[in-house]
C-alpha positions in Angstrom: 101.2 76.0 109.9 103.1 75.6 106.7 106.0 77.8 105.6 106.7 79.5 102.3 109.8 81.4 101.3 110.2 84.3 98.9 110.2 83.0 95.4 108.6 79.7 96.3 105.3 78.4 94.9 103.2 76.1 97.2 100.4 74.0 95.8 97.5 73.3 98.2 93.9 72.4 98.5 91.3 73.7 100.9 88.3 71.6 101.6 84.8 73.1 102.1 84.8 71.6 105.6 88.2 73.1 106.6 88.3 76.5 108.3 91.5 77.8 106.6 95.0 77.0 105.4 97.9 79.1 106.9 101.4 79.8 105.7 104.3 81.6 107.5 106.6 83.8 105.6 109.5 86.1 106.7 109.1 89.6 105.3 111.3 92.7 105.7 110.1 96.2 106.5 110.4 98.6 103.6 110.3 95.9 100.9 107.4 95.3 98.7 106.0 91.8 97.9 103.6 90.4 95.4 101.4 87.7 96.8 99.3 85.6 94.4 96.8 82.9 95.0 95.8 81.3 91.7 92.9 78.9 91.2 91.1 77.6 88.2 87.8 77.4 90.1 86.5 78.9 93.3 87.0 82.1 95.1 90.6 83.2 95.7 90.9 85.2 98.8 93.7 85.7 101.4 94.6 87.7 104.4 98.1 88.8 105.6 99.0 89.8 109.2 102.0 89.8 111.5 102.4 86.9 113.9 104.7 88.8 116.4 102.0 91.1 117.8 98.3 91.6 117.7 97.5 93.0 114.3 96.0 96.5 114.2 95.5 96.1 110.5 94.9 93.0 108.4 95.7 93.1 104.7 93.0 91.6 102.5 93.0 90.5 98.9 90.0 89.1 97.0 89.7 88.0 93.3 86.4 89.9 93.1 88.2 93.2 93.1 90.1 92.8 89.8 89.1 89.5 88.1 92.8 88.7 87.6 94.0 85.5 85.9 92.8 83.4 83.1 89.4 82.6 84.7 89.1 85.6 86.9 89.6 83.6 90.0 93.1 84.8 91.0 93.8 87.1 93.9 97.0 89.0 93.2 98.2 91.9 95.3 101.2 93.9 96.5 102.0 94.1 100.2 104.5 96.3 102.1 105.0 95.2 105.7 105.2 97.8 108.4 107.7 95.7 110.5 110.2 93.0 109.7 109.3 89.5 110.9 107.1 86.5 110.4 103.7 87.1 108.7 100.8 84.7 108.3 99.1 84.3 105.0 95.7 82.9 105.8 93.5 81.3 103.0 90.0 80.9 104.3 87.6 78.2 103.0 84.5 79.5 101.2 82.5 76.8 102.9 81.0 75.5 99.6 83.6 73.6 97.6 87.1 72.2 97.6 89.5 74.5 95.9 93.0 73.6 94.6 95.3 76.6 94.5 98.9 77.8 94.0 100.3 80.4 96.4 103.3 82.4 95.3 105.3 85.2 97.1 107.9 87.3 95.4 109.8 90.5 96.1 108.9 93.4 93.9 111.9 95.6 92.9 
């Protein structure tokens, strides 16, 4: 599992034959974060959930909801964690094509 810090951009690629890419990030309870997955082609989609306990709720963001970004393929959402700790950002493969992406996490003031 890769790590990403607040304010950092990670470039990645997910192959059609891969199941998923995963990133770990430290988030604080009560703060709001913007998470964006940007891609020029392909479906941008990510999930966020805590790694310290079994998730009762999984946060989901999909580009199909708002057609964000220049080509409408970007998934951009705000997330407010219920607990402080490590969270996983999971980027699933669409199973059809290789997708290059940029993942960015920032705190929203």
